[in-house]
C-alpha positions, 0 to 999 in steps of 0.5 A: 430716237428720231424725232421732229422740232419746228425750224423757221417753220418747218418741221425738221426730222433728226435722229439723236444717239448716245451721249456725251458732249453734243456733236452735229453731224450734216449730211451731203447735198440731196442725200440725208442722215445715212451719209454718216451710217458706217460711223454711228456706232463708234461716235454714238460710244463717246458722245451725244450726237445729232443728225437733222435733216435738212428742208427738202432732203431725208424725213423733212419734207420741202416747203415751199421758197429756195433751198441755199445755204444761207437758208440751210445755214439759218436752220440748222442755227435755228435747230442749234439754239433748239436742241442743244445748251451750248456750244457743239462739235459740228461737223458737215460733209460735203454741202453740209460742210459749207452749212456749217462753215456758214453756221461757225462764221455767223454764230461762233458762240455755237460752235465748238469745234469744226469739221469739214470733210469734202466742202465744195466753196466755189462751184468751180470745185465741185465733183458733181455739180447739181444740174436739173436737166440731166437724170440723178443717179439711180441711187440717189432717187432710191435713196431719196424714195425710201424715205422722203415724205414728198414722195419719189416724184417730188426730189426733180423739183429739190434737185431744181431747187439746189441747183438753182442756188449753185447757177444763180449764186445765192448761195454759194458764192454770196460773201460768207461776212465781209472783211473789214479794210487791212489796217495800213502800216508804214515805216519807219512809223511817223510821229506828229508834233 
């Protein structure tokens, strides 16, 4: 059953299937929930599946502003707060894996289990780095055109936002958390009197 929910001012499309413990599947970058098509029937036999499509992706329209990992993580957190009562199994593929990791670090209370598939956690590790300077692969354009409420002519705008995020380090290299300094240990222990 497909539906929409308001997430941080974005009318966000999502699909819901099956019954049981909730599993949220986060699609890859510049794609949509169809990334998981081959797995949905088997998973829906055991779990309640939720497949949100992020801003500018799939059935969810693009909105003003950047598309960064941080923004998408905040949107995912808001989605979980509105649609699920309690922690979920969160699985992300590609850019969805990066978003899932950010959600788990920022809000561990919302994540029971975490599955990360093919996540490029640094731009240097990306096999296909988004760029606004070259035409995207034709199958990617066709898939976007099939479902986007913005129409096929808007896809270059979304690609440019994602490419800018990667190149400007807004969402990819920014720290997820700030680690505390490690305690200093000395041996043998010293005592003071």
